[in-house]
C-alpha positions in Angstrom: 0.0 0.0 0.0 1.4 3.4 -1.0 1.6 6.1 1.6 2.0 9.8 1.0 3.1 12.5 3.4 0.6 14.9 4.9 2.2 17.7 2.8 1.6 15.9 -0.4 -1.9 15.0 0.7 -2.7 18.7 1.4 -1.3 19.9 -1.9 -2.8 17.1 -4.1 -4.3 18.2 -7.4 -7.6 16.4 -6.7 -8.4 16.8 -3.0 -10.8 14.3 -1.5 -12.9 16.8 0.3 -13.7 20.5 0.6 -11.9 20.6 3.9 -8.7 19.1 2.3 -8.8 21.9 -0.3 -9.2 24.6 2.3 -6.4 23.1 4.4 -4.2 23.0 1.3 -4.9 26.7 0.5 -4.2 27.6 4.2 -0.9 25.7 4.0 0.2 27.4 0.9 -0.7 30.8 2.4 1.3 30.0 5.5 4.3 29.1 3.3 4.1 32.4 1.6 3.7 34.2 4.9 6.6 32.3 6.5 9.0 33.3 3.6 8.7 37.0 4.6 11.1 37.6 7.5 9.4 40.9 8.4 6.0 39.2 8.6 7.5 36.5 10.9 9.0 39.3 13.1 5.5 40.9 13.4 4.0 37.5 14.2 6.7 37.0 16.9 5.8 40.4 18.4 2.1 39.5 18.4 2.9 36.1 20.1 4.9 37.9 22.8 2.0 40.3 23.4 -0.5 37.5 23.7 1.8 35.6 26.1 2.3 38.6 28.2 -1.4 39.2 28.4 -2.2 35.5 29.3 0.6 35.0 31.8 0.8 38.5 33.3 0.4 37.3 36.9 3.4 35.0 36.5 5.6 37.3 34.4 5.1 40.6 36.4 7.3 40.7 39.5 5.2 43.3 41.3 1.7 44.4 41.8 0.7 46.7 39.0 -2.0 48.5 40.9 -0.4 49.4 44.3 3.1 50.6 45.2 5.1 52.0 48.0 5.6 55.8 48.1 9.1 55.2 49.4 9.9 53.6 46.0 8.5 56.4 43.9 10.4 57.5 40.8 13.2 55.0 41.2 15.5 54.5 38.1 15.8 51.1 36.5 17.5 48.6 38.8 17.8 44.9 39.6 14.6 45.1 41.6 12.6 47.4 39.4 13.8 46.5 35.9 12.2 49.6 34.2 12.0 51.8 37.3 8.9 53.0 39.2 6.3 55.8 38.7 5.0 58.6 40.9 3.1 56.1 43.0 6.0 53.7 43.5 4.5 51.1 41.1 6.7 48.9 39.0 6.6 50.1 35.4 7.6 46.7 33.9 4.7 45.1 35.7 2.3 47.8 34.6 3.4 47.4 31.0 2.9 43.6 31.1 -0.6 44.0 32.5 -1.2 46.8 30.0 -0.9 44.2 27.3 -4.2 42.8 28.4 -5.9 46.2 28.0 -4.4 46.7 24.5 -5.4 43.2 23.3 -8.9 43.6 24.7 -9.4 47.0 22.9 -8.0 45.9 19.5 -9.8 42.6 19.6 -13.2 44.0 20.6 -12.9 46.9 18.1 -12.0 44.4 15.3 -14.9 42.1 15.9 -17.3 45.1 16.2 -16.2 47.5 13.5 -15.4 45.0 10.7 -18.8 43.3 10.7 -20.5 46.7 10.7 -18.5 47.9 7.8 -18.9 44.5 5.9 -22.7 44.7 6.3 -23.0 48.3 5.3 -20.6 48.0 2.3 -22.0 44.8 0.8 -25.6 46.0 1.3 -24.8 49.3 -0.5 -23.0 47.6 -3.3 -25.5 44.8 -3.8 -28.7 46.8 -3.7 -27.5 50.0 -5.3 -29.9 52.9 -5.9 -31.0 55.2 -3.1 -29.9 52.6 -0.5 -26.3 52.8 -1.7 -26.5 56.6 -1.9 -27.7 56.9 1.7 -25.2 54.4 3.2 -22.2 55.7 1.3 -23.0 59.4 2.1 -23.1 58.3 5.8 -19.8 56.6 5.4 -18.3 59.7 3.7 -19.6 61.8 6.6 -17.7 59.7 9.1 -14.6 59.7 6.9 -14.6 63.5 6.7 -13.4 63.7 10.3 -10.0 62.5 11.6 -10.4 59.3 13.5 -8.8 60.6 16.7 -10.9 63.7 16.8 -14.1 61.8 16.2 -13.2 59.2 18.8 -12.5 62.0 21.3 -15.9 63.4 20.6 -17.6 60.0 21.2 -15.5 59.3 24.2 -16.2 62.7 25.8 -20.0 62.1 25.2 -19.9 58.5 26.6 -17.5 59.2 29.5 -14.2 57.6 30.5 -14.0 53.8 30.8 -12.7 50.8 28.9 -16.1 49.8 27.4 -16.8 53.4 26.3 -13.3 53.7 24.8 -13.9 50.5 22.7 -17.3 51.8 21.6 -15.9 55.2 20.7 -13.1 53.7 18.6 -15.4 51.2 16.9 -17.8 54.0 15.8 -14.9 55.6 14.0 -13.2 52.5 12.6 -16.0 51.0 10.4 -16.1 53.4 7.3 -12.9 52.1 5.6 -14.2 48.6 5.8 -17.5 49.6 4.3 -15.8 51.2 1.3 -13.7 48.1 0.7 -16.7 45.8 1.0 -18.7 48.0 -1.4 -15.8 48.0 -4.0 -15.5 44.2 -3.7 -19.3 43.8 -4.1 -19.5 46.0 -7.2 -16.7 43.9 -8.8 -18.7 40.7 -8.5 -22.3 41.9 -8.5 -22.8 41.1 -12.2 -20.3 38.2 -12.4 -21.0 34.8 -13.8 -20.4 33.3 -10.4 -23.5 35.1 -8.9 -25.5 34.5 -12.1 -24.9 30.7 -11.6 -25.9 31.0 -7.9 -29.2 32.8 -9.0 -29.9 29.9 -11.4 -29.7 27.5 -8.5 -32.5 29.4 -6.8 -30.5 31.5 -4.4 -32.4 34.6 -3.2 -31.0 38.0 -2.5 -30.3 37.3 1.2 -28.5 34.1 0.4 -26.4 35.8 -2.3 -25.4 38.6 0.0 -24.6 36.5 3.1 -23.5 33.2 1.5 -21.6 34.4 -1.6 -20.7 38.1 -1.6 -19.7 38.6 2.1 -17.2 35.6 2.1 -15.5 37.1 -1.0 -14.9 40.4 0.8 -13.4 38.8 4.0 -9.8 38.4 2.7 -9.5 42.1 1.8 -11.1 43.1 5.2 -8.6 40.9 7.1 -5.7 42.7 5.5 -7.2 46.1 6.2 -8.1 45.2 9.8 -4.5 44.0 10.5 -3.1 47.2 9.0 -5.6 49.3 11.1 -4.6 47.6 14.4 -1.6 50.0 14.7 -3.9 53.0 14.3 -6.4 51.6 16.8 -3.6 51.2 19.3 -2.6 54.8 18.8 -6.1 56.1 19.1 -6.6 54.0 22.3 -3.3 55.4 23.7 -4.4 58.9 22.7 -7.7 58.5 24.6 -5.8 57.2 27.6 -3.3 60.1 27.4 -6.1 62.6 27.5 -7.9 60.8 30.4 -10.8 59.5 28.3 -9.7 55.9 28.1 -9.2 53.3 30.8 -9.9 54.6 34.2 -7.0 54.6 36.7 -5.4 52.8 38.3 -6.0 50.2 35.5 -2.7 49.9 33.6 -2.9 51.3 30.1 0.1 52.4 28.0 -1.3 55.8 26.8 -2.3 56.8 30.4 1.2 55.7 31.6 2.8 58.0 29.0 0.5 60.8 30.2 1.4 60.2 33.9 5.1 60.6 33.1 5.1 63.6 30.8 5.8 66.1 33.5 9.0 64.2 34.6 10.2 63.4 31.1 13.5 65.3 31.5 14.4 64.1 35.0 12.6 60.7 35.3 12.6 59.8 31.6 11.8 56.1 32.2 8.3 56.8 33.4 6.9 57.6 30.0 9.6 56.3 27.7 9.1 52.6 28.2 5.3 52.6 27.7 5.9 54.7 24.6 8.4 52.1 23.3 5.8 49.3 24.0 3.2 51.2 21.9 5.7 51.6 19.0 6.8 48.0 19.0 3.3 46.6 19.1 2.1 49.0 16.4 5.1 48.0 14.2 4.3 44.3 14.7 0.8 44.7 13.5 1.9 46.7 10.4 4.4 44.0 9.5 1.7 41.4 9.8 -0.7 43.4 7.7 1.9 43.9 4.9 2.6 40.1 4.8 -1.1 39.2 4.9 -1.6 41.5 1.9 0.9 39.5 -0.1 -0.8 36.2 0.9 -4.5 37.2 0.5 -4.3 39.6 -2.4 -2.5 38.0 -5.3 -3.3 41.0 -7.5 -0.8 43.0 -5.4 2.1 40.6 -5.9 
């Protein structure tokens, strides 16, 4: 009996099942992604971020919420690796716990804003007419304002807090996804693929949800991954202005704000949280660029 390797089975020209074909496409996509060293660097940064968030109680050497006033504004040392802040709290521990806040914000914004944009964009492109005009003019109205300014307005109206910050950012993040979904829908609305689906008896709702939306998802995944850096910066901006996570919850933007008055003398208070923001933002940008090469063959 002839045996074949799992790799040959995945990449066979005539897969035995739909799942085998999907696994084969995923494996080829992973190979393309893995060949990009910058993409792998971004993935490594994301993995470190996730591990820090999951194992924060075991990684952080000190309590991130409370500190000793006798230890306030200490420089980096063997006991406090990145120094302490005005309340005597260990900055390294607060950065580690701040990874949880960052992941929560970007994850919740992604699963909230992307479906909203997908629904609005595909509906506008598929139905056309006055529905498309109304939905896209609404999208243009949101795009007319800078994201940070609009998020500040929503956050100020909703009040400070983690949930309100997520909602404020999500309300400003969906318009680009709607435009991408509409463009993808217009490209396939009159295609033979949808014509064949109509001939099988598929109604408008089934065409929209079962055929058009899945075709828009790859482009949205790329855009979402590229937007993660901007979402992190907006969340940090809200925290910096006191409209994000309420203290003493660790959040990188609020930590930068707390140390801005001592930036010349106690530079470590705001420098290290700022470096964390830059590194994580860079990681998501690198992942987004690599995913674009994998999921958008037209750009390669």
